[in-house]
N, C-alpha and C positions, 0 to 999 in steps of 0.2 A: 556537419559534424560539430561536436562540442569542442570549444577551444582547449579545454583541460585534458582532452584525450591524449594528446602528445606530451603534455607536461608531466602528468602523473597517473592518470587513469589506466592507460595501457601498460605502463611499467608495473603498477600494482597488480593488475590481473596476471601478467606474465610471471611475476615474482611468486604469486600465490599458486599459480598453475604448476610451475616448475619445481617448487620446493615442497617436499612432503610436509614439513612443518616450516611455515614461513619464518625464517631467521633473519634478523636484520637490526636496524637501528633502534628498535624498541627495546632490545636487550641492553643497549647502552643508556638510553634515556626514555623512560616510559611515556613521557609527554609527546614524543615524536611518533609513537606507534598507533595512534588512533586514526581510524579511517572509516569510511562508509561500509556498511554491511553489503550494500548493493554491488560493490566491486568484487566482494567475496562470492556473492551469488553468481555473478558473471563468470568468475573463474571456475566455479563448480559446474556451470553449464557448458563448459568446454567439452564438446563431444568429439571423440577420436575421428569419426568419419566425416565430420563437418569442419574440424579444426577451428580456426579463428572465426568463421562465419557464425557459429552458434553463440559466441560471446557478443557479437554485434546485434544479435536478435533478442537480447535479454530485455531491452526496453519495449520492443514490439510485443513480447510476451505479457508484460504488465498491462499494456494498452488493451490487448485482447481480453485479458482476464477482467479488467475493470469494465470494459464494454459489455462483455457477457453477463457480468454480475448485475450491472444496471438494467440491462435488457430483461434479465430473468426477474428482477424485482418489479419492473414495470408491468410485466405480464402476470404477476402474482395476483390472482383474483380473490384469494382468501384473506387478505390483510384486513383487519377490523376497521381501519380508518378509511378504507375504500380508495377512491381516487382523489386524494387530497394534495396538499402542498408538496409532499415528498414525490408524488407521481409527476407533478409538473417540473420539479427540480431535476428528477432523473431524465425526463424527456429532453429538457433543455441541455443537460450535460451530454446526453447521447448525441444530440444534433451537433453540438460544438465539437465533441470528440471525433465524430465521424468526418466533419468538415476539415478538421485539423489533424486527422489521424496520421500517425507515424511521422510527424514533423520532428519530434524530439527523439526519434528512435534510431537515428543513424549511427549512434555510438552508445556505449554503456555509460552514460553520464549519470550523475547522482542528483540532478535537479528534477528531472521529469517524473520519476517514480513517486517521490514524496508528494508532488503536486497532484498526481492522479489518486494517490491514496487519501489525500486531503479531501478531494471531491467525493470519493466514496464514503469517507468517514462522516462528512457533513450530510450526505444523503441518509446514511444510517441514523444519524442523530435526529434528523427531521422525521424520519419514520418512527423512531422511538417516541418522540414528542407527540406525534399523532396517536400512537398506540396508548400512551399514558392517558390521553383524554378520552379515548374510545373504550377503555377497559383493557387491562393487560391480558394476554393470552400466551399460547406456546410460541408465537412469533417474537414476542418481546424478549425473552431470554436468549433465543437464537440470534436476534439482531444485536443484542447487547454483547454477546460473546464475540460475534463477528466484528463489532466496533472495537473491542479491546484488541483483537488480533490485528486489525488494520492499523490502528494507532501505534501499536508496538512495532509493527514492520516499518511504518513511516518514520518513527523515531530512530530505529536502528539503521535506516537508510540515510537519514540526515538528522543530526542532533538538533538542528535549529527547529525541528518540528516538536520539540519538547512541550511547548504550551498546549499542543493538541491532546496531551494526556489528561487535561482537565475535562475534556468532552465526555468520556465514559463515566467520570465521577458524578456528573450531573444526574445520571440515570441509575447509579448503583445503589443509592440509599434505599429506595423503595423495594428493590429486588431482594436485598438481604433480609429485610423484615418479612417479605412475602414468603421467602423460602423457609424461614424458621416457623412461620405460622402453619405451614402445610404439614 
């Protein structure tokens, strides 16, 4: 389990679960009210029939989603770049994640999900870079949209991921010009 679980993760989840509108110290001092979106997601996944068990499964859920997304992208035969660097990156990430699967999933910590989202964001960026060289198609805009969503979720999960916001910007310039020309 993550060492911060007993210090503040669990209390934040309970506080958000038990209060219809989380009232607290942020009303007194706004600087004290910032926290990770990931703990709020964990509180929202508190299912009545599973009770606290569902809260502890929130990191396992993100592992499963990233594993499935990488596996789906690896099996995508229609990508214009074919089996390039992004394919090798995804395969390496899949092997590493399968070997280490669920090690960081024992508690709803805020470190593991951004790390997984970073992996997926860099996979998408690699795929976008390959598609830029091979000629853009319908996959390019879908991958760019997914990259923006993944980066936004990573930043909302842990603010230290803010530099990741530069990644989609590398690929946005060409898309805006392309959309206006069509």
